[in-house]
C-alpha positions as CSV (number, residue, x, y, z in Angstrom):
1,M,0.0,0.0,0.0
2,G,2.8,2.5,0.9
3,S,5.9,3.0,-1.1
4,I,9.4,4.3,-0.4
5,A,9.6,7.2,2.0
6,A,12.3,9.6,3.0
7,A,12.8,12.8,5.0
8,D,14.1,15.9,3.4
9,G,17.2,17.7,4.7
10,R,15.7,20.7,6.6
11,L,17.6,22.1,9.6
12,E,16.5,20.7,12.9
13,G,14.6,23.1,15.0
14,R,13.7,25.2,12.0
15,E,10.7,23.4,10.5
16,P,9.1,20.1,11.2
17,Q,10.7,17.2,9.3
18,R,8.6,16.1,6.3
19,Y,8.2,12.5,5.4
20,Q,7.3,11.2,2.0
21,L,4.7,8.5,2.3
22,R,2.3,7.2,-0.4
23,I,-0.8,6.3,1.7
24,P,-4.4,6.4,0.5
25,V,-6.4,9.0,2.5
26,E,-9.9,10.2,2.8
27,Y,-11.0,13.7,3.7
28,Q,-14.2,15.4,4.6
29,S,-15.2,19.1,4.4
30,S,-18.5,20.9,4.6
31,G,-18.7,20.5,0.8
32,G,-18.5,16.7,0.9
33,Q,-16.0,13.8,1.0
34,G,-13.0,12.9,-1.2
35,K,-10.1,10.6,-1.5
36,G,-6.5,11.1,-2.5
37,L,-2.9,10.0,-1.9
38,L,-0.8,11.3,0.9
39,W,2.3,12.7,-0.7
40,D,4.2,14.0,2.2
41,I,3.4,14.8,5.9
42,S,4.9,16.5,8.9
43,T,3.6,17.4,12.3
44,S,2.5,20.8,10.9
45,G,0.8,19.8,7.6
46,A,0.5,17.5,4.6
47,R,0.3,17.4,0.8
48,I,-2.4,15.4,-0.9
49,E,-2.2,14.4,-4.6
50,Q,-4.7,12.7,-6.9
51,A,-7.5,14.4,-5.0
52,S,-11.0,13.3,-6.1
53,V,-12.5,16.6,-4.9
54,S,-11.0,20.0,-5.5
55,L,-10.8,22.2,-2.4
56,Q,-10.5,26.0,-2.2
57,V,-7.8,27.7,-0.1
58,G,-9.2,28.3,3.4
59,T,-11.4,25.2,3.4
60,E,-11.2,23.3,6.7
61,I,-11.1,19.5,6.4
62,T,-10.8,16.4,8.4
63,L,-8.1,14.1,7.0
64,M,-8.3,10.4,7.8
65,L,-5.3,8.1,7.3
66,A,-4.0,4.8,8.5
67,F,-0.3,4.6,8.7
68,F,-0.3,0.8,8.5
69,P,-2.6,-1.7,6.7
70,G,-5.4,-2.6,9.0
71,A,-4.6,0.1,11.5
72,T,-7.3,2.4,12.9
73,P,-7.3,5.6,10.9
74,V,-6.1,8.8,12.6
75,S,-8.3,12.0,12.1
76,L,-6.4,15.3,11.6
77,R,-8.1,18.6,11.2
78,G,-6.5,21.1,8.8
79,E,-7.0,24.1,6.5
80,V,-6.2,24.1,2.8
81,V,-3.3,26.6,2.3
82,R,-2.4,25.8,-1.4
83,Q,-4.2,24.4,-4.4
84,M,-2.3,22.4,-7.0
85,E,-3.4,20.9,-10.3
86,S,-4.0,17.5,-8.9
87,G,-4.2,18.1,-5.2
88,F,-3.7,20.5,-2.3
89,A,-1.5,21.3,0.7
90,L,-2.9,21.7,4.2
91,K,-1.8,23.1,7.5
92,F,-2.9,21.2,10.5
93,L,-5.1,23.1,12.9
94,P,-3.6,22.9,16.5
95,L,-3.0,19.3,17.4
96,E,-3.6,17.9,20.9
97,G,-0.4,16.9,22.5
98,R,-1.1,13.1,22.2
99,V,-1.9,13.5,18.5
100,R,1.4,15.4,17.9
101,L,3.2,12.7,19.8
102,L,1.5,10.0,17.8
103,L,2.7,11.7,14.6
104,K,6.3,12.0,15.9
105,V,6.4,8.3,16.8
106,A,4.3,6.9,13.9
107,L,5.9,8.8,11.0
108,P,9.4,7.3,11.2
109,R,7.9,3.8,11.7
110,A,5.6,4.2,8.8
111,V,8.6,5.3,6.6
112,A,10.5,2.2,7.7
113,F,7.5,-0.1,7.1
114,A,6.9,1.4,3.6
115,A,10.6,0.9,2.7
116,K,10.2,-2.8,3.3
117,Q,7.2,-3.2,1.1
């Protein structure tokens, strides 16, 4: 389901580390539901490609994704900050401490898991 993943070379402490993961996601907004492919993610936001529903900048959504096959999906609230031809980028709305911790722990493990697939 996932594919090769890697982190980019941002300076530590400057911006959250971004992880490239190819995971199917679902999202929901006041305008309806859609599906797409997670392209990259950090503790501050994500990029979705192959979006089935186009969203305008400023739209608030709930993103649902499972880091591992069969895992319970995680719901993350965010706001669309950029539209692209086949997707969008979103900034997560403030995350609860436990959700932020879950991302910090799960992202490197999801990368390692995807690399083995």
